[in-house]
N, C-alpha and C positions, 0 to 999 in steps of 0.2 A: 631463373627459368630455363628450361631447355626445350628444344623443339625436334621433332622427328618427322622425317619423310620416307616413305617406303617405296621400293619399286621392285619389280620381278624381273630376273633376267633369265633368259633361256639360251640354249645351245641347240640348234638344230641336229637331229640324228645323223644326217648326211648332207653334203653340200651338193647343190645342183650344178650339173656340168654347164660351163660357159658355152654360149653358142659358137660353133665353129672350131671349138678346141678339140673335141673328140666326136668324130663323126662315124667311124668305123666300128662295128660291132663284130668281134671274133671270138672263137673259143680261146680261153687264156693260153693254151698251148701251141696255138696256131701261129706259125712264123709268118710276119707279113712280108709281101712281095716288096722289093727294093723301090718300086714305083710308088707305094703306098707311104714310104717313110718321108718325113720332112726333109729338106735338103741339108739342114744343118746336122741332123741325126745321122744321115747317110755318110757325111763327111767325118763325123766324129768316129763311127765305127771302121771306116777305112783306115783311119790314122789315129788309133788310140794313144793318149798321153797320160803319163804317170804324174798325177798331182797328189800333193800332201792333203791330208784331211784336216779341216779346222783351220782356224788363224794360228799363225806363228806366235809363240809365247813371246813376251816382252823380252828383248835383248836378242832376238834372232830375227832374220829376214829369210824368205825363201827366194832361192835362185833356181833358174832353169838351165839345163845342160843337155847335150845330146850323147846317149851311151847306147853303143850298138844299134844306132840308126833309130833310136827311140828317144824323145824329149822326156826328161825326168826332171823332178824337183827335189830339192834338199834344203836343210835348214843350215845357215852359216851365222856366226855371230855379227850382230849389227854394229857397225863402228861407232854409232852414236849412243846406243842404249846398252850395249854390253858392258861397257865399263861401269854404268849405274848398277848392273846387277852385282857385279864384283864388289862394289863399294858397300852395298847393302849387306852382303854376306860377312864382309870384314868388320863392319860397324857393330853388327850383331854379335860377333865373337869378341869384341872390344867391350862387351857388356852394355851396350846401348839397347834401350828398349824399342818396341816397335813404334811408338808414338814419337819418341826423340828422333828416330831416323826418318820417319815421314816429315817432321817439322824441318829437319836440317836440308832434305831435298828440296821442299817447297821454298825455303829460304833462298836456296841457290839457284832458283828459276829453273829447275828440272821439270820437264813435262811428265806428268803422271802417265801411267799406260793407257788410260782411257783417252787423254789428250793427244798422246803420240799416234794412236791408231786414227785419229781425225786428220793428221797431217802435221808437217813442220810449221805451217803458218798460224796453227792454233795456239792461242794464249796458254801458257802453262797453267793447268789447274792443280789444285792442291793434292797431295798424297794423302792417302788414308791408311791407318793401320792394317786394314784388310788387304790393301794392295801390297804392302811390304810382306805381309805374312804369307800371301799367296806365292810370292817369289821365293821366299826362303823355304817352302815345303815342296816345291816343284823338283823332282829328281831329275827331270831332263837337263837341267843346268849342269849336272855333274857325271852323267854317263852318256854313253852312245845309245840312245833310245831308237830302237828300231821303229819305223813309221810305215806300215803297209800302204801299198798303193793299190788301185783297183785290180791290177794285173797280178797281184799275189807277190810281187817282188818287194825288196826291201831297200829303203834309203836311210842313212844315218845322219844324225844331227851332230855337231862339234861341241864339245864341253866348253862351258864359260867358267866354271869353277872346279877345283880339283876334287874328286870324290871324297878325299879325307877332310877337307874343309866342309863340304855338305854334311858328312856324317857327325862332325862335331857340333854343327848348328842343330841337327836334330836331337843329339843328346842334350843340349842346353835346352831345347823345347820341352823335352821330356822331364827334365828336372824341374823346369819352372812350373810345369802343370802339376807336377806331384806336390810341390810346395804351396801353390795356389789351392788345390783341393783340400790340403791339410788345414790351411789356415781357414779356408770356408767352412770345413767341417767343425773346427773348434769355435768359430764365432756363431755358428747357427743362425746366419742371416738368410732371409727368405724375401724374394720379391714376387708378388702376386702378378705383377703386369710386365714380368721380363720378357723382352722380345716383342712386346705389343705397341709401344709408344714411340712415335716418330716426332721429331722437331719439325714445326711447320715452315721454319726458314730455310733449312738446309735438306730436309727430307731424310736424315740420317737417324738410325734408331739411337734413342736415348739410353744411356748406360746406368744400371742401378748403382747407387752409392749409399752409404750409411752416414747420417748426420744426426746428431743429438738422440742417438739411441732409436732411430726409425728410418724406414727406407725412403729413399728419394730417387728420382730419375734425373739424370744430368746430361746435358748437351754441352761438350767442352769444344770450343771452336776458337782456336788462337787467331790473333790478328792477321797473321800472314795466310791463314786458310781464307778468311773473309776476303782479303785482298785479291788473292788469286782466283777465287771463284766469283768475284764481283758481287759479293753478298753482304748486306748490313746486317751483321750478326753479332750479338753480344758475346763476350768471352765465354761465359757460363750461362746456361739456362737450366733452372731447377724446377722440379715438379714434385710436390710432396704426395706419396701414394695415398695416405689418409684422406686427402682432399679429393681424391678420384673415385676410390672404391665405392663410397656410399652413393653419390650421384649416378655413377655407372650402373650400379645394382638396381636402383630405382627406376632408371631409363630401360634397363632389360626387362624387368618385370611389367612394366606397362606395354613396351613395344612388342614382347614375345607372348602377350596375352592371346589365348587361343582365338578370341573374337576379332582381335586387331589383325592378326596374321590371316585369318581366313578371309577378312575384308581385302587385305592386300593382293590376294590372288583371284578375287571374285570376278574381276574383269577379263579374266583369261580361261582357258580350259583348266578345270580343277582335276588333278589326277591323284592316284594313289601315292605317288612319290611326294606331292605336295602335303598330303594329310599325314605321311610319316615324318616329314620334316617339322611340321607343325606340333606334333604330339612329342617328338624328340626335344624340340626346343622348350616347350612348356616343362617337361620333365627336368630338363637342365637348369632352368630358372629356380624350379622348386628346390633343387639342391643348393643353389646359392643362398637361399634364406636359412639353411641348416648348417652350411659348411663354412670352413675358413682354412687359411694356410694353404697347403698343397692342394686340397680338394678344390678350393675356390680358384686358384690358378688354372687347374685342369678343366674346370667348367668354362673359364674365359677362353681357354684354347679350343675347346670343343665347339664354342658358339662361333668360332671364326673371327674373333674381335681384331680390328685394326684401329688404332688410335693415332690421332694428330693433334699435338698440343701447340697453341700459339700463345706465347709469353706476353705479348703486348696487350692483348685483350683478355687474357686467361681464359680462352675458349677451348673446349675439346671437341674435336670431330670425330665422332664414333661411327663404325661400320661393322656390322655383323653379317656373315654368310652362313646361312643355316642349311646344312646337310646337303646331300647330293642333287636336291632340287635347285640349289643355289638362290634361296630366297634372300634378298639383300634388304637390310633395313639400315637407315642412316639417321643419325642425330646430331645436334649441336648442344654441347652441355656447358653452361656458364659455372665455372669454378669459384 
């Protein structure tokens, strides 16, 4: 059995001004008098500082110096994390895969980028494939990338890896993508829930895998990942697609019925955008009854599905966000 509970979420068209924050009303082009400006703003305009935009990439740190009487920031390699970036590039060129590199960094107790941003005292968290990939495709590590400051001047970051090393890595990426696409095309494997299912234990997306000539979803979590993140997690969690699609489709048919959705918003102001969302949802659910394969996957995406699978009790938490009105329905499905 599965149960469903629905709720409606709204976002106000405009936010009210906080009391005391904005009291002056002027023409948008009228320049305020100096006495009207807050003290901090007056000081900032009197002595503008050139600051880098955004957070420094992993491997860099921002330093501040004085140039022509103005304070400026620029990126320099961080003594602690820049060698990790070099290691990642060299290991990939040595034909190591993304997961293998991530596991090696975790085993060596090296803090992941997220843990490093939270401070040196933070316990080293496990590296992921996506974190390794993000570093390998970031061109800033290999070239003097100009970073504009608010004053329109430029500052430069210092390279961590040689441009020829970065170019070799990109060629290897392109080659592996080509081979992967060719293999995928020849195998003709399709996953209806790709990118929709997360593991309840670690909140990571479960990856499609083919077992016994049918699609499954797997969360692979090596022991060192579980230890670093302090999570009790099996090495592998599997979910059979065929065990999900039937109950999920039945839940959507009942939950997205016109009467059920109309009741969902009956306690609030019912507007034209709600009506449009209800009609569109009903139309999409009808398509589910008649479709399969890519069409079925497209409907799941259009319904804004988000799924979380708990292996220990075989429960699937389902959430659908319907249309611009953002009608939200939730349910728990026993598989």
